[in-house]
C-alpha positions in Angstrom: 3.5 10.2 -7.6 3.5 6.4 -7.3 0.2 4.5 -7.1 -0.4 1.6 -4.7 -2.1 -1.6 -5.7 -5.1 -0.8 -3.5 -5.6 2.5 -5.3 -5.4 0.7 -8.7 -8.1 -1.8 -7.7 -10.3 1.1 -6.4 -9.9 3.0 -9.7 -10.8 -0.2 -11.6 -13.9 -0.7 -9.5 -15.0 2.8 -10.2 -14.6 2.3 -14.0 -16.4 -1.1 -13.6 -19.5 0.6 -12.0 -19.6 3.2 -14.8 -19.5 0.5 -17.5 -22.0 -1.9 -15.8 -24.6 0.6 -14.7 -26.3 1.2 -18.1 -26.2 -2.5 -19.0 -27.6 -3.7 -15.7 -30.3 -1.0 -15.6 -31.4 -1.8 -19.2 -31.7 -5.5 -18.7 -33.4 -5.2 -15.3 -35.9 -2.6 -16.4 -37.0 -5.0 -19.2 -37.6 -7.7 -16.6 -38.8 -5.9 -13.5 -39.9 -2.4 -14.7 -38.8 1.0 -13.5 -38.8 -0.3 -9.9 -36.1 -2.8 -10.5 -33.8 -1.4 -7.8 -36.5 -1.9 -5.2 -37.3 -5.3 -6.5 -33.7 -6.6 -6.2 -33.1 -4.9 -2.8 -36.4 -5.9 -1.2 -34.9 -8.6 1.0 -31.8 -6.7 2.0 -31.6 -5.4 5.5 -29.1 -2.6 6.3 -27.8 -2.8 2.7 -27.1 0.6 1.2 -28.5 0.6 -2.2 -27.1 2.7 -5.1 -27.7 1.6 -8.7 -24.3 3.2 -9.6 -22.3 1.3 -6.9 -20.1 -1.6 -7.9 -21.2 -3.6 -4.9 -24.9 -3.3 -5.7 -24.4 -3.9 -9.5 -22.4 -7.0 -9.0 -24.8 -8.4 -6.4 -27.7 -7.6 -8.7 -26.1 -9.5 -11.5 -25.4 -12.5 -9.3 -28.9 -12.7 -7.7 -30.8 -12.1 -10.9 -28.5 -14.2 -13.1 -31.0 -17.0 -14.0 -33.9 -14.6 -14.6 -32.1 -11.7 -16.4 -28.5 -12.2 -17.3 -28.1 -15.8 -18.2 -29.5 -15.2 -21.7 -27.1 -12.3 -22.3 -23.8 -13.4 -20.8 -21.8 -16.7 -20.5 -21.1 -18.8 -17.5 -17.6 -17.4 -17.7 -19.0 -14.0 -17.1 -20.8 -15.2 -14.0 -17.4 -16.4 -12.7 -16.0 -12.9 -13.4 -18.9 -11.4 -11.4 -18.2 -13.7 -8.4 -14.5 -12.9 -8.5 -15.0 -9.2 -8.7 -17.4 -9.3 -5.8 -14.7 -10.9 -3.7 -12.1 -8.3 -4.9 -14.5 -5.5 -4.1 -15.0 -6.8 -0.5 -11.3 -7.1 0.0 -10.8 -3.6 -1.3 -13.5 -2.2 1.0 -12.0 -3.9 4.0 -8.6 -2.3 3.3 -6.9 -5.7 2.6 -3.6 -5.8 0.9 -3.1 -6.6 -2.8 0.0 -8.1 -4.3 1.0 -7.1 -7.8 -0.4 -10.3 -9.1 -3.7 -9.8 -7.2 -4.1 -6.3 -8.6 -3.4 -7.4 -12.1 -5.9 -10.2 -11.9 -8.6 -7.7 -10.6 -7.9 -5.3 -13.5 -7.9 -8.1 -16.0 -11.2 -9.6 -14.8 -12.8 -6.2 -14.8 -11.5 -5.5 -18.3 -13.0 -8.8 -19.6 -16.4 -8.3 -18.0 -16.5 -4.7 -19.4 -15.8 -6.0 -22.9 -18.6 -8.5 -22.6 -21.2 -5.9 -21.6 -19.9 -3.6 -24.5 -18.6 -0.9 -22.2 -15.7 -0.2 -24.6 -14.7 3.2 -23.2 -14.2 1.9 -19.6 -12.7 -1.3 -20.8 -10.0 0.7 -22.7 -9.2 2.7 -19.6 -8.8 -0.4 -17.5 -6.6 -2.0 -20.1 -4.4 1.1 -20.0 -4.1 0.5 -16.2 -3.2 -3.1 -16.8 -0.4 -2.1 -19.2 0.9 0.5 -16.7 1.0 -2.1 -14.0 2.9 -4.5 -16.2 5.5 -1.8 -17.0 5.9 -1.1 -13.3 6.4 -4.8 -12.5 8.9 -5.1 -15.4 10.8 -2.1 -14.2 11.0 -3.5 -10.7 12.3 -6.9 -12.0 14.9 -5.1 -14.1 16.1 -3.1 -11.1 16.4 -6.3 -9.1 18.5 -7.9 -11.8 20.7 -4.8 -12.0 21.2 -4.7 -8.3 22.3 -8.3 -8.3 24.7 -7.6 -11.2 26.1 -4.6 -9.3 27.2 -6.6 -6.3 29.0 -9.2 -8.5 32.8 -9.1 -8.5 34.2 -6.6 -10.9 37.1 -7.7 -13.0 39.4 -5.6 -15.1 39.9 -1.9 -15.3 37.0 0.7 -15.2 35.9 1.9 -18.6 37.5 5.1 -19.7 35.8 8.2 -20.9 33.1 8.3 -18.3 31.3 11.6 -17.8 31.6 13.4 -14.5 28.6 12.8 -12.2 27.6 16.5 -12.3 27.0 16.2 -16.0 24.6 13.3 -15.5 22.6 14.2 -12.4 21.2 17.6 -11.3 21.6 18.4 -7.6 18.6 19.5 -5.6 18.1 23.3 -5.5 19.1 23.5 -1.9 22.4 21.7 -2.6 23.1 23.7 -5.7 22.4 27.0 -4.1 24.4 26.2 -0.9 21.4 26.4 1.3 21.4 22.7 2.1 21.0 21.9 5.8 22.0 18.3 6.6 20.0 18.3 9.8 16.8 18.8 7.9 17.2 15.6 5.9 18.8 13.4 8.6 16.5 10.7 9.9 15.6 11.5 13.6 13.3 9.2 15.4 12.9 11.7 18.3 11.6 14.3 15.8 9.2 11.8 14.3 7.9 10.9 17.7 7.4 14.6 18.6 5.6 15.2 15.3 8.3 17.7 14.3 10.0 15.9 11.5 9.9 16.9 7.8 7.1 15.1 5.8 9.8 12.8 4.2 10.1 11.1 7.6 7.1 12.2 9.7 4.3 11.5 7.2 3.9 7.7 6.8 2.6 7.8 3.2 5.4 10.2 2.1 8.0 8.2 4.1 7.2 4.9 2.3 6.9 6.6 -1.1 10.5 7.7 -0.8 11.8 4.5 0.8 13.4 1.7 -1.2 12.5 -1.4 0.7 15.6 -3.6 0.7 15.6 -7.3 1.5 16.8 -6.5 5.0 14.0 -3.9 5.7 11.5 -6.3 4.1 12.5 -9.1 6.6 12.4 -6.7 9.5 8.8 -5.6 8.6 7.6 -9.2 8.2 9.2 -10.2 11.5 7.6 -7.4 13.3 4.1 -8.0 11.8 4.3 -11.7 12.6 5.2 -10.8 16.2 2.3 -8.3 16.5 -0.1 -10.9 15.2 1.3 -13.7 17.4 2.4 -15.7 14.4 6.0 -16.1 15.3 8.6 -13.4 14.8 11.6 -12.6 17.1 10.7 -10.7 20.3 14.0 -8.8 20.2 15.8 -7.6 17.1 19.3 -6.1 17.1 20.2 -3.9 14.1 23.8 -4.0 13.2 25.0 -1.8 10.4 27.8 0.7 9.7 27.2 4.4 10.3 24.6 5.5 7.8 23.5 2.0 7.2 19.8 2.6 7.8 19.2 1.7 11.5 17.2 4.8 12.2 15.3 4.6 8.9 14.3 1.0 9.8 13.1 2.0 13.2 11.0 4.9 11.7 9.4 2.4 9.3 8.4 0.1 12.2 7.2 3.2 14.2 4.8 4.1 11.4 3.5 0.5 11.0 3.1 0.1 14.8 0.5 2.9 14.8 -1.8 0.8 12.7 -1.6 2.8 9.5 -3.3 1.0 6.7 -0.7 -0.9 4.5 -2.9 -0.2 1.4 -1.7 3.5 1.7 2.0 2.6 2.1 3.8 2.0 -1.1 5.6 -1.3 -1.1 4.2 -2.5 2.2 1.0 -3.8 0.8 2.6 -6.1 -1.7 5.1 -7.4 1.0 2.4 -8.4 3.4 0.2 -9.9 0.7 3.1 -12.0 -0.6 3.6 -13.3 2.9 -0.2 -13.8 3.4 -0.2 -11.4 6.4 -3.1 -9.1 7.2 -2.7 -5.4 8.2 -1.0 -5.3 11.6 -3.0 -4.2 14.6 -2.2 -1.0 16.4 0.5 -1.6 19.0 1.5 0.2 22.1 4.6 2.2 21.2 7.4 3.3 23.4 10.2 5.5 21.9 13.5 5.8 23.6 16.3 7.8 21.9 19.5 7.3 23.8 21.2 10.6 23.1 18.1 12.5 24.3 18.4 11.0 27.8 20.8 13.0 29.9 22.2 10.8 32.7 23.1 13.8 34.8 19.7 15.5 34.8 16.6 14.8 36.7 13.4 14.8 34.7 10.2 15.9 36.3 7.0 14.3 35.0 3.7 16.2 34.9 2.5 14.4 38.0 5.6 15.5 39.9 7.5 12.1 39.6 11.3 12.5 39.6 13.0 10.4 36.9 16.7 9.7 37.5 17.3 6.3 35.7 16.6 4.7 32.4 14.2 2.2 34.0 12.3 5.0 35.6 12.1 6.8 32.3 10.6 3.9 30.5 8.2 3.3 33.4 7.1 6.9 33.3 6.4 6.8 29.6 
């Protein structure tokens, strides 16, 4: 299952705390004695103290730098501490991380861990860095391939191509003849009624399975800008051929409008971070699926109101 940038930064912070804890405790005990935690947290009000927490360890290193750590580490290491404190605060506040931001956080944590001789944790963070680089390289390769795929094709198709059934394996439902198209068709009404399959109804699973095209990316950014009063079009008309992704796009906006954290939605976090947009606020959502509105039937609301027109239907919801 794919990992988001926010999850990568969280994992790096966990490894950072594991690597820093023995080093910070050893140096602070030598200076302040066994009550070093209380000594460093004496002036803190409402600050939750844990000697194994990255927030406390980084703050302790910063506050006691001149007295304790200056003789052990370099000024560059102090810069690392400052940068990681900022990264940790962004992570704790569920802010978005672009791929570049996430790589920088991992790289800085890796460098500081090496300098405090936390080799085991440094090695694990380095593995995470390499995985992120491979992921970014794969994404760039796919983008180049997509651009090449839409270029004009000249000449005749190559001969000797294998049949598709020898290259890809159909899903078990398809191969067994039990496939039901209705179960996999995007249906905004089912999503709204919380009756859709997880592929559409669960925001995390939906974005894990969604390839964010340039068009969907622009639609998301336009909507978020509008919600945050930073521009964006108030009315958007989706025009595609049948099966072009209109319903899929509306479901994407539906999940975002409920204020779900972008850090949990694969692809969304990096998009917003790249556009320097924060997580969108929760919006008031109205869902109207045209084919579910019967113009010849009168709907009776729970309070007894009779709904006969589209305008009344919207007002009633």
